[in-house]
C-alpha positions as CSV (number, residue, x, y, z in Angstrom):
1,M,112.6,118.1,95.1
2,E,112.6,114.6,93.7
3,H,114.7,112.1,95.5
4,F,115.1,109.9,92.4
5,P,115.2,111.0,88.8
6,V,112.3,110.2,86.5
7,I,113.9,108.1,83.7
8,H,112.0,107.4,80.6
9,T,113.3,104.6,78.4
10,N,112.3,105.0,74.8
11,F,113.2,104.0,71.2
12,W,116.5,105.8,71.5
13,D,117.6,103.7,74.4
14,A,116.9,100.3,73.0
15,I,117.5,100.6,69.3
16,I,120.1,103.3,68.9
17,A,122.2,104.0,72.0
18,V,123.2,100.5,72.9
19,P,124.3,99.5,69.4
20,V,126.2,102.8,69.0
21,V,128.1,102.0,72.2
22,L,128.7,98.5,71.0
23,I,130.0,99.7,67.6
24,L,132.2,102.4,69.2
25,T,133.7,99.9,71.6
26,Q,134.5,97.5,68.8
27,I,136.1,100.2,66.7
28,T,138.2,101.2,69.8
29,K,139.3,97.6,70.2
30,L,140.4,97.4,66.6
31,L,142.3,100.7,66.6
32,F,144.0,100.6,69.9
33,Q,144.6,97.0,70.9
34,V,142.8,97.3,74.2
35,P,143.4,94.6,76.8
36,K,140.2,92.5,77.3
37,P,139.7,93.4,81.0
38,V,139.5,97.1,80.1
39,V,136.8,96.7,77.4
40,P,133.7,96.9,79.7
41,S,135.1,100.1,81.2
42,I,135.5,101.6,77.8
43,A,131.9,100.6,76.9
44,N,130.7,102.3,80.1
45,V,132.6,105.5,79.3
46,F,131.0,105.6,75.8
47,G,127.6,104.9,77.4
48,L,128.1,107.7,79.9
49,L,129.2,110.2,77.3
50,I,126.3,109.4,75.0
51,S,123.8,109.4,77.8
52,I,124.9,112.6,79.6
53,F,125.5,114.7,76.6
54,F,122.9,113.5,74.1
55,A,120.2,111.3,75.6
56,H,119.7,113.0,79.0
57,P,121.5,116.4,78.8
58,H,119.1,118.1,81.3
59,N,119.1,115.5,84.0
60,W,122.6,114.5,85.3
61,W,121.5,111.6,87.5
62,A,119.3,110.1,84.7
63,G,122.3,110.5,82.4
64,V,124.6,108.7,84.7
65,F,122.1,105.9,85.4
66,M,121.3,105.4,81.8
67,G,124.9,105.7,80.7
68,F,125.9,102.7,82.8
69,F,122.8,100.9,81.4
70,Y,124.0,101.6,77.8
71,G,127.5,100.4,78.5
72,N,126.5,97.3,80.4
73,A,123.8,96.4,77.9
74,A,126.3,96.7,75.0
75,V,128.8,94.4,76.8
76,G,126.0,91.9,77.6
77,A,124.7,91.9,74.0
78,Y,128.2,91.4,72.7
79,A,128.9,88.5,75.1
80,S,125.6,86.9,74.3
81,L,126.1,87.1,70.5
82,K,129.7,85.8,70.8
83,T,128.7,82.9,73.0
84,S,125.8,82.0,70.7
85,Y,128.1,82.1,67.6
86,I,130.8,80.0,69.2
87,S,128.2,77.4,70.3
88,Y,126.6,77.3,66.8
89,K,130.1,76.9,65.2
90,R,131.0,74.0,67.5
91,K,127.7,72.3,67.0
92,K,128.0,72.6,63.2
93,E,131.6,71.2,63.2
94,K,130.9,68.3,65.6
95,P,129.9,65.1,63.7
96,P,126.5,63.6,64.7
97,Q,126.6,61.0,67.4
98,T,125.3,57.6,66.3
99,G,124.6,55.0,68.8
């Protein structure tokens, strides 16, 4: 018996699952007016559902581990994109310093 599950990350994980979790989370935010502190938990729930039932249906522990990975990766990607966009907007609006 293995003490730790063998987890294979692949194309599905990086290119499909994380963006799907991100999109589902954003749709949920738009439809249900979710409070901001609850959003990461919603992303984790979507990540767990996708991972356990679709990506890793035959290995429960791998599904749980990767589900949290999907949810947290989606939250991190969103936060990074939002921060970069806000920074870009501020930099563009700020007049150049002369001096």
